C-alpha positions as CSV (number, residue, x, y, z in Angstrom):
1,M,381.3,-25.3,-50.7
2,M,382.2,-27.9,-48.1
3,A,380.3,-31.2,-48.2
4,D,378.2,-32.5,-45.4
5,S,379.7,-34.6,-42.8
6,S,377.6,-37.7,-41.8
7,F,377.6,-40.9,-39.8
8,D,375.2,-44.2,-40.0
9,V,373.2,-45.3,-36.9
10,V,373.0,-49.1,-37.2
11,S,371.9,-52.0,-34.7
12,K,374.4,-54.7,-35.7
13,I,375.2,-58.0,-33.8
14,D,378.9,-59.2,-33.7
15,R,378.0,-62.9,-34.4
16,Q,381.7,-63.9,-33.5
17,E,381.5,-62.3,-30.1
18,V,378.0,-63.8,-29.4
19,D,379.4,-67.3,-30.4
20,N,382.3,-66.9,-28.1
21,A,379.9,-65.8,-25.2
22,L,377.8,-68.9,-26.1
23,N,380.8,-71.2,-25.9
24,Q,382.0,-69.7,-22.5
25,T,378.5,-70.4,-21.3
26,V,378.6,-74.0,-22.5
27,K,382.0,-74.6,-20.7
28,E,380.7,-72.7,-17.5
29,I,377.6,-75.0,-17.2
30,G,379.6,-78.2,-17.8
31,H,381.9,-77.2,-14.9
32,R,379.5,-75.7,-12.4
33,F,378.1,-78.0,-9.5
34,D,374.7,-76.3,-9.5
35,F,374.2,-77.5,-13.1
36,K,375.2,-81.3,-12.9
37,G,372.4,-83.6,-13.7
38,T,370.0,-80.9,-14.8
39,G,370.4,-81.5,-18.6
40,A,371.1,-77.7,-18.9
41,S,372.4,-76.9,-22.4
42,I,372.6,-73.9,-24.7
43,S,373.0,-73.9,-28.4
44,W,372.4,-72.0,-31.7
45,S,369.1,-72.6,-33.3
46,G,369.4,-71.4,-36.8
47,Q,371.0,-68.0,-37.5
48,D,369.3,-65.5,-35.4
49,A,368.2,-67.7,-32.3
50,I,369.6,-69.5,-29.4
51,E,367.9,-72.5,-27.7
52,I,368.3,-73.2,-23.9
53,K,367.3,-76.6,-22.5
54,A,366.9,-77.7,-18.7
55,N,365.0,-80.0,-16.6
56,S,363.5,-76.9,-14.7
57,E,362.2,-73.5,-15.5
58,E,364.7,-72.0,-12.8
59,R,367.7,-73.8,-14.5
60,A,366.7,-72.6,-18.0
61,K,366.5,-69.1,-16.4
62,A,369.9,-69.5,-14.8
63,V,371.6,-70.7,-18.1
64,L,370.2,-67.6,-19.6
65,D,371.6,-65.4,-16.7
66,V,375.0,-67.0,-17.4
67,F,374.8,-66.4,-21.1
68,K,373.9,-62.6,-20.3
69,E,376.8,-62.4,-18.0
70,K,379.1,-63.5,-20.7
71,L,377.6,-61.1,-23.2
72,V,378.4,-58.3,-20.9
73,K,382.0,-59.2,-20.3
74,R,382.4,-59.1,-24.1
75,N,380.8,-55.5,-24.3
76,L,377.6,-56.6,-26.0
77,S,374.4,-55.0,-25.3
78,L,371.6,-57.2,-23.6
79,K,369.2,-55.1,-25.8
80,V,370.0,-57.6,-28.9
81,L,368.4,-60.5,-26.9
82,D,364.6,-61.2,-27.2
83,A,364.2,-64.1,-24.6
84,G,360.9,-66.0,-24.5
85,E,359.4,-67.7,-21.4
86,P,360.5,-71.3,-20.7
87,R,358.0,-73.8,-22.1
88,I,357.6,-77.4,-21.1
89,S,358.5,-80.0,-23.9
90,G,358.3,-83.6,-22.8
91,K,360.4,-83.7,-19.8
92,E,362.4,-80.6,-20.3
93,Y,361.9,-76.9,-20.3
94,R,363.0,-75.1,-23.6
95,M,363.6,-71.4,-23.9
96,M,364.1,-69.5,-27.3
97,V,366.2,-66.5,-27.4
98,N,366.0,-64.5,-30.5
99,L,368.7,-62.0,-31.5
100,K,367.5,-58.5,-32.7
101,E,369.3,-56.9,-35.5
102,G,368.5,-53.9,-37.6
103,I,366.5,-50.8,-36.9
104,D,362.9,-51.3,-37.9
105,Q,360.9,-48.5,-39.4
106,E,359.1,-47.6,-36.3
107,N,362.2,-47.3,-34.4
108,A,364.0,-45.3,-37.2
109,K,361.0,-42.8,-37.2
110,K,361.4,-42.5,-33.4
111,L,365.2,-41.7,-33.7
112,S,364.7,-39.1,-36.6
113,K,362.0,-37.5,-34.5
114,I,364.4,-37.4,-31.6
115,I,367.1,-35.9,-33.6
116,R,364.8,-33.4,-35.4
117,D,363.1,-32.2,-32.1
118,E,366.1,-32.2,-29.6
119,G,369.0,-32.2,-31.8
120,P,371.0,-29.1,-33.1
121,K,369.5,-27.1,-36.1
122,G,370.6,-28.0,-39.6
123,V,371.0,-31.7,-38.8
124,K,369.3,-34.1,-41.2
125,A,368.3,-37.9,-40.6
126,Q,367.4,-40.1,-43.5
127,I,366.0,-43.7,-43.2
128,Q,367.9,-46.1,-45.4
129,G,366.7,-49.6,-45.1
130,D,367.6,-50.8,-41.6
131,E,369.9,-47.9,-40.7
132,L,369.8,-44.2,-40.3
133,R,372.0,-41.6,-42.0
134,V,372.7,-38.6,-40.1
135,S,374.3,-35.5,-41.8
136,S,375.1,-32.0,-41.2
137,K,377.6,-29.3,-42.2
138,K,379.1,-29.1,-38.7
139,K,380.9,-32.0,-37.1
140,D,380.2,-30.7,-33.8
141,D,376.5,-31.0,-34.4
142,L,377.3,-34.7,-35.1
143,Q,378.7,-35.2,-32.1
144,E,375.9,-33.7,-30.1
145,V,373.4,-35.9,-32.1
146,I,375.7,-39.1,-30.9
147,A,375.6,-38.0,-27.4
148,L,372.0,-37.3,-27.4
149,L,371.2,-40.8,-28.8
150,K,373.6,-42.4,-26.2
151,G,371.7,-40.6,-23.4
152,K,368.3,-41.9,-24.5
153,D,366.9,-45.1,-23.1
154,L,365.9,-46.9,-26.2
155,D,364.8,-50.7,-26.6
156,I,367.4,-51.3,-29.4
157,A,371.3,-51.4,-29.2
158,L,372.8,-48.7,-31.3
159,Q,376.1,-48.3,-33.0
160,F,377.7,-45.2,-34.8
161,V,379.6,-46.0,-38.0
162,N,381.0,-44.5,-41.1
163,Y,381.7,-41.2,-39.5
164,R,383.1,-38.9,-42.2
């Protein structure tokens, strides 16, 4: 009897890459002419959030665009960002950008339903905390499930790890 093959579907953030993108954004803001004198800045605000400050709403959004551009260059999905609207605080605008990590119960149920309904027969999906374990007797079926999930337009960034 052969053991089932499996892989895990996760939604993780490479913090080092996000930090690198943030540092590159800080450098670019310091050098670009259109940011001179606008008080534009971007920095970490705790573990899972980034704070953007500027003297106008447009400049705050422009800083976010530069940050998104740096994330894309580092092959990070923009689906990990949850950007709020710029809010006025004293004389400056502040924007909080939260980082989304992990697959919540609702999305995990949605993913397992997609696998159950549209995936090959004999593939099982189990919710394990903030990740999803997918297993099958055939490795080809697991490849099909990965292709199926990559083809779906979901609101979370997915990675496929621990393929055995």
